[in-house]
C-alpha positions in Angstrom: -9.1 -30.0 44.1 -12.8 -28.5 45.9 -12.9 -25.0 44.1 -10.7 -23.6 41.5 -10.7 -20.5 42.4 -9.6 -21.0 45.5 -6.9 -23.4 45.3 -5.6 -20.0 42.6 -6.0 -18.1 45.4 -8.7 -15.9 43.3 -12.2 -14.4 43.4 -14.5 -15.9 41.0 -15.3 -12.8 39.0 -11.3 -12.8 38.2 -10.1 -12.2 34.3 -8.4 -14.3 32.0 -5.0 -12.6 32.3 -5.7 -13.0 36.4 -6.0 -16.6 35.9 -3.1 -16.5 34.3 -0.9 -14.6 36.4 -1.3 -16.8 39.8 -1.0 -19.9 38.1 1.9 -18.5 36.6 3.3 -17.7 40.0 2.0 -20.6 41.3 3.4 -23.3 39.2 6.5 -21.9 39.7 6.3 -21.7 43.6 5.2 -25.6 43.8 7.0 -27.3 40.7 8.0 -30.3 41.6 11.7 -30.3 40.3 12.3 -27.3 42.7 11.3 -29.7 45.7 12.1 -33.5 44.2 11.0 -36.3 46.4 8.0 -33.8 48.5 4.8 -36.2 47.3 3.0 -32.9 48.7 4.5 -31.1 47.0 4.0 -33.0 43.2 0.3 -33.2 44.2 0.1 -29.7 44.8 1.2 -29.4 41.3 -0.9 -31.3 39.6 -4.3 -29.0 42.0 -2.8 -26.1 40.6 -3.0 -27.2 36.9 -5.7 -28.6 36.7 -7.6 -25.7 38.4 -5.9 -24.0 35.2 -7.1 -26.0 32.7 -10.7 -25.8 34.1 -11.1 -21.5 34.5 -9.0 -21.5 31.6 -11.4 -22.4 29.3 -14.4 -20.8 28.7 -17.0 -23.2 28.4 -16.3 -25.6 31.8 -15.4 -22.3 33.3 -19.2 -20.9 32.7 -20.6 -25.4 33.6 -18.4 -24.7 36.8 -19.8 -21.4 37.7 -23.5 -22.5 37.3 -22.9 -25.9 39.3 -23.2 -27.7 36.6 -19.7 -29.7 37.2 -17.5 -30.1 40.2 -14.4 -29.2 40.7 -12.8 -32.1 38.6 -14.9 -31.4 35.8 -17.4 -34.1 36.6 -20.7 -33.4 36.0 -22.9 -32.6 39.7 -25.7 -34.9 40.6 -28.0 -32.3 41.3 -27.5 -31.2 37.2 -27.2 -34.7 35.6 -29.2 -35.6 32.4 -29.8 -39.1 32.7 -26.3 -39.9 32.4 -26.1 -41.2 35.7 -24.7 -37.6 37.8 -21.2 -39.1 38.6 -20.3 -41.5 36.4 -22.0 -39.5 33.4 -20.6 -38.3 29.9 -20.6 -34.5 31.5 -17.1 -32.4 32.2 -14.8 -32.5 29.3 -15.7 -34.3 26.9 -14.1 -37.7 25.2 -13.0 -39.3 28.5 -14.3 -42.5 30.0 -17.7 -42.4 32.4 -16.7 -42.3 35.6 -13.0 -41.2 35.5 -10.6 -38.7 36.4 -10.4 -36.5 33.5 -7.2 -35.1 34.7 -5.4 -38.5 35.2 -6.5 -39.3 32.3 -4.8 -37.1 30.1 -1.4 -38.6 30.7 0.7 -41.6 29.7 -0.4 -44.7 31.5 1.8 -45.1 34.1 2.3 -41.6 34.2 -0.5 -40.1 36.0 -1.5 -36.7 35.1 0.0 -34.8 32.5 0.7 -31.0 32.5 2.7 -28.3 30.6 5.0 -26.6 32.5 4.6 -23.0 33.2 5.9 -20.5 31.7 8.9 -18.2 33.4 9.1 -14.3 32.9 12.3 -12.7 33.3 13.6 -9.0 32.6 16.5 -7.8 30.3 18.1 -4.6 30.2 20.2 -3.6 26.5 21.4 -0.1 25.2 19.6 2.2 23.0 22.5 0.9 20.7 21.9 -2.9 21.5 18.0 -2.3 20.6 19.1 -0.2 17.5 21.5 -3.0 16.2 20.6 -6.1 17.7 22.5 -9.1 18.8 22.8 -11.9 21.3 22.7 -11.3 25.1 22.3 -14.1 28.0 20.3 -14.4 31.0 20.2 -16.0 33.9 17.6 -19.0 34.7 15.7 -20.1 37.5 18.1 -23.4 37.7 20.9 -21.2 37.7 21.7 -22.0 34.2 22.5 -18.9 30.9 20.4 -18.4 28.1 21.1 -16.9 25.0 18.7 -14.2 23.7 18.3 -13.3 20.7 17.6 -9.8 20.1 16.1 -8.1 16.4 17.2 -5.2 15.3 14.9 -2.0 16.1 13.2 -4.0 19.6 11.4 -0.9 20.9 11.1 -0.9 25.2 8.6 -2.7 26.9 8.6 -5.8 23.6 8.2 -9.3 25.1 10.5 -11.9 23.2 9.2 -15.5 23.9 11.9 -18.4 24.2 9.6 -21.6 23.3 10.5 -24.5 25.6 12.8 -22.7 27.6 10.3 -22.7 30.8 9.6 -24.3 33.3 9.6 -28.0 32.9 6.6 -30.3 32.3 4.7 -33.2 33.9 4.5 -36.1 33.1 4.9 -36.4 29.2 3.7 -32.4 29.0 5.7 -30.0 27.4 7.6 -27.3 28.6 7.0 -23.8 29.4 8.3 -20.6 27.8 10.5 -18.0 28.6 9.4 -14.7 28.5 11.7 -11.9 28.1 10.6 -8.4 28.8 12.5 -5.7 27.3 14.0 -2.6 28.8 16.0 0.0 26.8 18.1 2.1 28.7 17.8 5.9 27.5 21.1 6.8 25.9 23.1 10.1 26.3 22.4 11.6 22.0 19.7 9.5 21.1 16.3 9.7 21.2 13.4 7.2 19.5 10.2 8.2 18.0 8.7 5.5 16.6 11.1 4.0 13.8 13.0 7.8 14.0 15.7 8.1 16.0 16.5 12.4 17.2 19.7 14.0 18.1 20.5 17.3 18.9 23.1 18.8 17.7 26.3 21.5 18.7 26.9 23.7 15.9 29.7 26.8 16.7 28.5 30.4 15.4 30.7 30.1 12.4 29.3 26.6 10.8 25.6 27.6 11.3 26.1 31.2 9.3 28.4 30.5 6.9 27.2 26.6 6.1 29.5 23.6 7.0 30.0 19.5 6.4 29.6 18.3 10.3 30.1 15.1 11.3 27.0 13.5 12.8 27.1 10.1 15.2 24.2 7.9 14.4 23.9 3.8 15.3 25.6 2.8 12.1 28.7 5.5 13.1 29.7 9.0 12.5 28.2 11.0 8.9 29.2 14.0 7.4 26.5 15.7 7.9 26.4 19.3 5.5 24.7 22.3 7.2 23.4 24.9 5.3 24.6 28.6 5.5 22.3 30.9 7.3 21.3 27.6 9.8 20.0 28.8 13.0 19.8 27.0 16.7 16.2 24.8 16.0 16.7 23.8 12.8 16.4 20.3 11.9 17.8 17.8 8.8 16.8 14.5 7.8 19.6 11.8 7.4 17.2 9.4 5.4 17.3 5.9 6.0 19.5 6.0 9.0 16.3 5.6 11.7 15.4 2.3 13.7 15.0 -0.7 11.8 11.4 -2.5 11.7 12.2 -5.3 14.0 10.0 -7.5 12.8 11.6 -7.5 9.0 15.2 -9.2 10.5 18.3 -7.3 10.6 19.4 -7.2 7.4 16.1 -5.6 6.2 15.6 -2.1 4.1 13.2 -0.7 5.9 14.2 1.8 8.4 13.2 5.2 9.9 15.6 8.7 10.0 17.3 10.8 12.0 16.6 14.1 12.4 19.2 16.2 13.8 18.3 19.1 15.9 21.1 22.2 15.5 21.4 23.9 18.4 24.6 26.8 17.8 27.1 27.1 20.7 29.0 30.6 21.4 32.5 30.2 22.3 33.0 29.1 26.3 35.4 32.1 26.6 34.9 35.1 24.9 36.7 36.6 22.5 38.0 40.4 22.7 37.3 41.2 19.1 34.4 39.3 18.6 32.9 41.6 21.8 34.0 44.6 20.1 32.3 43.3 16.5 29.2 42.7 18.0 29.0 45.8 20.1 29.7 47.8 16.4 27.3 45.9 14.0 24.0 45.3 16.8 23.2 48.9 16.7 22.6 48.9 12.8 21.4 45.3 12.6 18.4 45.2 15.2 16.4 42.2 15.0 13.5 40.7 17.4 13.8 36.6 18.4 11.3 37.3 21.5 8.2 35.7 20.7 4.7 37.9 21.3 2.9 36.8 24.0 -1.3 36.6 22.7 -2.1 39.5 25.5 0.4 41.8 23.6 -1.3 41.8 20.4 
């Protein structure tokens, strides 16, 4: 490995996140377990891992950028400090003079030891599954099924880390992690705002005018809600503690948001003649304006 940037396909001004992403992608592509018996694949994987080890450490990356060490972490001739150039104590601390620092990281007889790469997955779940939590499964890169415990109240875009479920390590190195990105599908009824749940509830004209007890869906199942008399479209009623659980507190946590129910008054689909005649006789003696004036009309 001569230039770790070229090994990872990066420019010298690449950021930490770009270095990490390049390593994960290349480590997955060239992992020896995917091409068993191919020495070239194993050697490529070693180079990728060594390049990442050097560039992911700010100290060694700075030394390489300044020309103080080469791509293997060894002190260069032109920057030696009296310790004999390539055979000196520069580069990575704690290694024997003149030895390959990456080889010494492994156990005796195994060559290099590197941790396995993380693997990213995507998991789509329903709104109710995100609210209630549960156990789902995903297909891994090796064809196995992996169980994923989804905590109650998880938000769209959250990432779950499953330790040791990524690519296996090499030479005794630990396995990487599985990173599961959560995609919460939209729900036809519920909408989320932080830990609160919003719902629009249609009610009849008599229910709005006279008041009534109506059934309202929640993530826990239907509950009874009292609609006050004289309610209108846009009236908002609160169901305390019926919102999203705080996912960090666990599914049994009592810390929850609220559910806000916005009423929407609906007229009958088919107009009754008696109702229409009543409105005709009632309207002239009871005029009222619901049209908001625009600023220019004031």
